[in-house]
Every structure is written in C-alpha cells, then in structure tokens.
C-alpha positions as CSV (number, residue, x, y, z in Angstrom):
1,M,-18.6,46.8,12.6
2,N,-20.6,43.7,14.2
3,G,-22.0,42.9,10.9
4,I,-18.3,43.0,9.0
5,Y,-16.9,40.6,12.2
6,N,-20.1,38.3,11.6
7,M,-19.5,38.5,7.8
8,L,-15.9,37.5,8.0
9,T,-16.3,34.9,10.6
10,G,-19.1,33.3,8.2
11,T,-16.5,33.3,5.4
12,V,-13.9,31.7,7.6
13,V,-16.3,29.2,8.8
14,L,-17.5,28.3,5.2
15,L,-14.0,28.2,3.9
16,F,-13.1,25.5,6.7
17,S,-16.0,23.4,5.9
18,V,-15.3,23.5,2.1
19,F,-11.6,22.4,3.2
20,L,-13.2,19.8,5.7
21,F,-15.3,18.1,3.3
22,S,-12.8,18.1,0.4
23,G,-11.0,15.3,2.8
24,C,-8.4,18.3,3.0
25,S,-6.7,17.4,-0.5
26,G,-9.6,19.0,-2.9
27,H,-9.6,15.4,-4.5
28,E,-13.4,13.3,-4.1
29,A,-13.5,10.4,-2.1
30,V,-13.5,6.9,-3.7
31,E,-16.6,4.5,-2.5
32,I,-15.5,1.6,-0.9
33,Y,-18.5,-1.3,-1.8
34,R,-19.0,-2.7,1.6
35,M,-19.1,-6.3,0.4
36,D,-18.2,-7.9,3.8
37,S,-21.0,-6.0,5.4
38,A,-23.3,-7.6,3.1
39,A,-21.7,-11.1,3.7
40,F,-22.5,-10.8,7.3
41,S,-25.9,-10.1,7.0
42,G,-26.2,-12.8,4.2
43,E,-27.3,-10.3,1.6
44,M,-26.7,-10.9,-2.1
45,P,-25.0,-7.8,-3.3
46,D,-27.0,-5.7,-5.6
47,S,-26.5,-5.9,-9.5
48,A,-23.8,-3.0,-9.4
49,A,-21.5,-5.2,-7.4
50,L,-21.8,-8.6,-8.9
51,D,-18.2,-8.3,-11.1
52,G,-16.9,-7.6,-7.3
53,L,-17.9,-10.8,-6.4
54,E,-17.2,-12.3,-9.4
55,L,-13.3,-11.5,-9.2
56,W,-13.7,-12.6,-5.5
57,K,-14.6,-16.2,-6.9
58,I,-11.6,-16.1,-9.2
59,Y,-9.2,-15.4,-6.3
60,C,-10.8,-17.7,-4.0
61,G,-10.2,-20.4,-6.8
62,R,-14.0,-20.6,-7.2
63,G,-14.3,-19.1,-10.5
64,E,-16.1,-21.9,-12.3
65,E,-18.8,-22.5,-9.4
66,S,-22.5,-20.8,-9.5
67,T,-22.2,-17.5,-7.8
68,D,-25.2,-18.1,-5.3
69,S,-23.6,-21.2,-3.9
70,F,-20.2,-19.6,-3.7
71,W,-21.9,-16.8,-2.0
72,T,-23.9,-18.7,0.4
73,E,-20.6,-20.6,1.8
74,Y,-18.6,-17.8,1.8
75,C,-21.2,-15.6,3.9
76,G,-21.3,-18.7,6.9
77,S,-17.3,-19.0,6.5
78,N,-15.7,-18.9,9.7
79,A,-13.4,-16.0,8.6
80,V,-16.7,-13.6,8.0
81,K,-18.2,-14.5,11.2
82,V,-15.1,-14.2,13.3
83,F,-13.3,-10.9,11.3
84,Y,-16.1,-8.7,10.4
85,P,-17.5,-7.6,14.1
86,D,-14.0,-6.5,14.8
87,V,-13.8,-4.8,11.4
88,V,-17.1,-3.0,12.3
89,E,-15.4,-2.5,16.2
90,R,-11.9,-1.2,15.2
91,I,-12.2,0.5,12.0
92,G,-15.5,1.3,11.0
93,S,-15.8,4.6,11.8
94,R,-12.4,5.2,9.8
95,I,-13.8,3.8,6.4
96,P,-14.8,7.6,5.2
97,A,-11.3,8.5,5.7
98,M,-10.2,5.8,3.6
99,E,-12.3,6.7,1.0
100,R,-11.0,10.2,1.1
101,E,-7.2,8.6,1.1
102,L,-8.1,6.8,-1.5
103,G,-9.6,9.6,-3.3
104,K,-6.2,11.5,-3.0
105,V,-4.5,8.4,-4.5
106,K,-6.4,8.6,-7.3
107,G,-6.4,11.9,-8.1
108,E,-2.3,12.2,-7.7
109,L,-2.3,8.9,-10.1
110,A,-4.2,10.8,-12.7
111,K,-1.5,13.5,-12.4
112,K,1.7,11.6,-12.1
113,F,1.0,8.2,-13.9
114,P,-1.7,8.9,-16.1
115,E,-0.9,5.8,-17.9
116,I,-2.1,3.7,-14.9
117,E,-5.8,3.6,-14.6
118,F,-7.4,3.9,-11.0
119,P,-10.2,0.8,-10.8
120,K,-13.5,1.8,-11.5
121,A,-14.7,0.3,-8.3
122,V,-13.3,-0.8,-5.0
123,Y,-14.7,-3.3,-2.8
124,A,-14.5,-4.5,0.6
125,V,-14.2,-8.2,1.5
126,I,-13.3,-10.4,4.4
127,S,-10.4,-12.4,3.3
128,P,-8.9,-15.6,4.7
129,Y,-5.6,-15.4,2.6
130,S,-2.5,-13.3,3.0
131,Q,-3.1,-10.7,0.5
132,S,-4.8,-7.5,1.7
133,V,-5.1,-5.6,-1.7
134,M,-6.6,-7.6,-4.8
135,L,-6.6,-6.0,-8.5
136,S,-7.8,-6.6,-11.9
137,D,-8.1,-4.2,-14.8
138,S,-11.0,-2.2,-13.4
139,I,-12.1,-3.6,-9.8
140,M,-10.0,-3.8,-6.4
141,L,-10.7,-5.8,-3.8
142,I,-9.3,-4.8,0.2
143,A,-9.6,-7.2,2.8
144,L,-10.1,-5.3,5.5
145,N,-9.4,-7.5,8.5
146,H,-5.9,-7.0,7.3
147,Y,-5.8,-3.5,8.8
148,L,-7.4,-4.2,12.2
149,G,-4.5,-2.5,13.8
150,A,-0.7,-3.8,15.2
151,D,-2.3,-4.5,18.5
152,Y,-5.0,-6.8,17.0
153,P,-5.0,-9.9,19.2
154,G,-5.5,-12.0,15.9
155,Y,-2.0,-10.7,14.6
156,E,0.0,-11.9,17.9
157,G,2.0,-14.5,16.1
158,M,3.4,-12.0,13.6
159,V,6.9,-10.4,14.2
160,A,6.8,-6.8,14.9
161,G,7.7,-5.6,11.5
162,Q,4.5,-7.3,10.1
163,K,2.3,-5.9,12.6
164,V,3.0,-2.4,11.7
165,L,1.8,-3.0,8.3
166,K,-1.5,-4.0,9.7
167,S,-2.9,-0.3,10.4
168,P,-5.8,1.3,8.8
169,E,-3.6,3.9,7.7
170,N,-1.6,1.8,5.4
171,V,-4.7,0.9,3.1
172,Q,-3.5,3.8,1.2
173,T,0.2,2.7,0.8
174,D,-0.6,-0.9,-0.1
175,V,-3.3,0.8,-2.6
176,A,-0.8,2.8,-4.3
177,E,2.2,0.1,-4.3
178,A,-0.3,-2.4,-6.1
179,L,-1.2,0.1,-8.6
180,L,2.3,0.8,-9.3
181,R,3.1,-3.0,-9.4
182,S,0.3,-3.3,-11.7
183,N,2.0,-1.4,-14.9
184,Y,5.4,-1.5,-13.4
185,G,6.4,-5.2,-12.0
186,F,9.8,-5.9,-11.7
187,T,11.1,-7.6,-15.2
188,G,14.8,-8.5,-13.5
189,G,13.8,-12.3,-12.6
190,D,14.4,-14.1,-9.2
191,W,18.0,-14.4,-9.7
192,A,18.9,-10.6,-10.1
193,S,21.0,-8.9,-8.0
194,A,20.2,-7.7,-4.5
195,L,21.2,-4.5,-6.0
196,S,18.5,-4.7,-8.8
197,K,15.8,-5.4,-6.3
198,M,16.8,-2.8,-4.1
199,A,16.6,-0.3,-6.6
200,D,13.5,-1.3,-8.3
201,E,11.7,-1.3,-4.6
202,G,13.2,1.9,-3.9
203,A,11.8,3.7,-6.8
204,V,8.2,2.3,-5.5
205,V,8.8,3.5,-2.3
206,L,9.3,7.2,-3.8
207,G,6.3,6.5,-6.1
208,V,4.1,5.5,-3.1
209,K,5.4,8.5,-1.1
210,N,4.7,10.9,-4.0
211,L,1.1,9.3,-4.3
212,T,0.3,9.4,-0.8
213,G,2.1,12.3,0.8
214,C,2.7,9.8,3.6
215,R,5.7,10.1,6.0
216,L,8.7,7.9,4.7
217,E,8.5,5.1,7.5
218,E,4.8,4.8,5.9
219,A,6.3,4.3,2.6
220,V,9.0,2.0,3.6
221,G,6.6,-0.2,5.4
222,T,8.4,0.1,8.9
223,T,8.4,1.7,12.6
224,Y,9.5,5.2,12.9
225,E,12.0,4.1,15.3
226,N,13.4,1.3,12.7
227,L,13.5,4.2,10.0
228,K,16.0,6.4,12.8
229,L,18.1,3.1,13.0
230,L,18.5,3.0,9.3
231,E,19.2,6.5,8.8
232,D,21.8,6.7,12.1
233,N,23.9,3.9,11.1
234,E,23.3,3.8,7.2
235,K,27.2,4.6,6.5
236,D,28.2,1.5,8.7
237,I,25.2,-0.7,7.0
238,W,26.4,0.1,3.6
239,K,30.2,-0.4,4.4
240,N,29.2,-3.7,5.8
241,M,27.1,-4.8,2.6
242,I,29.9,-3.6,0.5
243,E,32.2,-5.7,2.6
244,S,30.3,-8.7,2.5
245,Q,30.0,-8.4,-1.1
246,L,25.8,-8.5,-0.7
247,I,24.7,-5.9,-3.5
248,Y,25.7,-8.4,-6.4
249,N,24.7,-11.3,-4.8
250,S,22.0,-13.0,-6.8
251,S,20.6,-15.3,-4.0
252,P,17.0,-14.9,-3.7
253,R,17.4,-15.7,0.1
254,I,20.0,-12.9,0.5
255,S,17.4,-10.3,-1.6
256,D,14.4,-11.2,0.9
257,E,16.5,-11.0,4.1
258,L,17.0,-7.4,2.9
259,L,13.7,-6.3,1.8
260,K,11.2,-8.0,3.9
261,P,9.9,-6.5,7.0
262,Y,11.8,-8.2,9.5
263,P,15.5,-7.7,10.8
264,T,18.2,-10.1,10.1
265,K,21.3,-11.2,12.5
266,R,23.0,-8.4,10.7
267,Y,20.9,-5.5,9.6
268,P,17.5,-3.9,10.9
269,S,14.2,-4.5,9.0
270,R,13.8,-3.3,5.5
271,T,17.4,-2.4,5.0
272,G,17.2,-2.8,1.2
273,R,13.9,-0.9,0.7
274,Y,15.6,1.9,2.4
275,I,18.8,1.8,0.9
276,G,16.6,1.4,-2.9
277,Y,14.8,4.5,-1.5
278,K,18.1,6.8,-1.3
279,I,19.4,5.4,-4.6
280,A,15.9,6.3,-6.2
281,E,15.9,9.7,-4.3
282,G,19.3,10.7,-5.9
283,A,18.5,9.7,-9.3
284,R,15.4,12.1,-9.2
285,R,17.5,14.9,-8.0
286,G,19.5,13.7,-10.7
287,G,16.7,14.5,-13.2
288,M,15.4,11.2,-13.8
289,C,11.4,11.1,-14.1
290,M,9.4,8.4,-11.7
291,T,8.7,6.5,-14.9
292,D,12.2,5.7,-16.0
293,L,13.3,5.0,-11.9
294,L,10.3,2.1,-12.2
295,S,11.7,0.6,-15.4
296,P,14.4,-2.1,-16.0
297,D,16.6,0.7,-18.1
298,Y,17.0,1.9,-14.2
299,Y,17.2,-0.9,-12.1
300,M,19.0,-3.3,-14.2
301,S,21.4,-0.5,-15.0
302,D,25.3,-1.5,-14.5
303,D,26.1,2.1,-13.2
304,I,23.1,2.7,-10.7
305,L,25.7,3.4,-8.0
306,K,26.5,6.5,-8.9
307,W,23.1,7.7,-7.5
308,Y,23.7,6.8,-4.4
309,K,25.0,9.8,-2.4
C-alpha cells in the first residue's frame, strides 16, 4: 500500500514539475538577450547579438556611425548608469517569467495569426526614448527601464494612467500589440472618425487578450478601478458621446482624448479603447474572425455600429 502511495505521489510531483517548467502553458520560453547587462559591464556583445546592436544604432539615429564608437558612448551614457541598477533590483528576478510570457505570445501567434512571424531574436536595452518595444522584420528590442513598476520614483511626473502601463507584467501586452500593429496598422489616416479609430483600437485589444490571456484591464491598458468605472457607466458614457456628436468627429485631438491613458473632463481614461473593445467583441460573437476585425473593411465600415450591443 505504501509503495502504491509513494508511486502515485511521485507521479503527481513529476506532473507538477512538467507543468511548472513548461511555464504553465506548454510554450517554450523566448530568450531575452541582455544587451543592457553587456552595456553596463562595458562588454561588446558577442557576434550573435550584433544584429540587435545594429538595430539599436538605427533607432538611436546613429546607423552610419561605427559600431565600436557607438557602443562605447552608449555604455557610458547616463541612461545606462542610472537605470540599469534599478532594472536589476526591481525586475531582474522576473526576467524568466517574462521569457515564459513571451513564449506564450509566440506560440499563440503561430496558432491564431500564422501570417505574423515572431522575431528571431529579442534583446533588452536601456533606452532614453519613450518607445518601450521596437520591432524590425526579425528583431525585437525591449526597453526594460520602461517596466520598473508604477511606484518607481523616476515615473513620478507621469499621470496615474500612464504609470499603470509601467509594470513588468505589461511587457507581454506591449509585445503582442506591437506584433499586431506591425502587420495590421491603422490605414484610415489621422483624420478618420473617432469611431473608426476606436473600432481599430478595440480590435487590437481583443487580439492582445487572445494572444496573452491577460485580464481585460491589462489589454485595455488601464487599472481595474478605471475599467470598473467604464463598465458601470457605459450606457451614460455612450449616450453622452452620441449627444455630443463625438463618434463621427474626425479631429485627431478628439480621438487622442478618447484613446489615451488619461481622463478627460468628460470621460474616464481609455474610454475609446473600451468602447472599441465592446464593438469588436460584438462583431466577434457575430462571426467575424480576428484578421477581418483588424482590417479597414471592418473599422472603416459605415455600419459598424450594428455590432455594438
């Protein structure tokens, strides 16, 4: 009897171990090459990482400069000196979890969006610029100093809606959104109606949610409290938007106010992305596939409101 018990216990432990080391998803982790660590130590990245370094040069506007001089200056930059120790302290232990989360995004992308190829290599950098995820055809750069947590002193000047996007858990959602945008960018132009832009953003939110399995507030890019505010007041918000004739307004300023991660005088943060998600959700239930939802035939359609329930 004890032998059977021990055998069963061993089987449970083995299965739990397989579950644990598979990242709880069955997807293989994606390695993040630590170019930020190499920069802080002053070591030139090995030959396998030179493609990442060349892409970083281009993003820094230094593509024509010699690699050695660029790297030397970058290693000694204030951004690397200031942020790297905080990256190690605040999120260094979470890098393996990030790699597993990116592995899930890669696996789900292959199943749900086979036309989009996940980058062949992913590199971590310290960036003085605002963009947190940078993408080329086969390489991705992730600026880890953009994910040090909402309470990080260096983010003190940001509004609360922006700070919430600075969590390390947001790496997977930002990567998923960057990949979708790389293949399905909005084609309606700056002066498209607010409704078209909301519908497009909502489709991206739905796609991010499908790729990552994240909570809705994470895909929308807001807090749970703000999402609850949107959900509880959705009917009144929509009525006000209709009465104010906002949804067909083509002013880029209006669209920005509805989509950006900060509240306006009239609406909570991310109102446009949330309403757009509700429209996309209705269209998906109505039988539309994700690739159709990300196309101009959907978000520029004259009858798109039929999907908003």
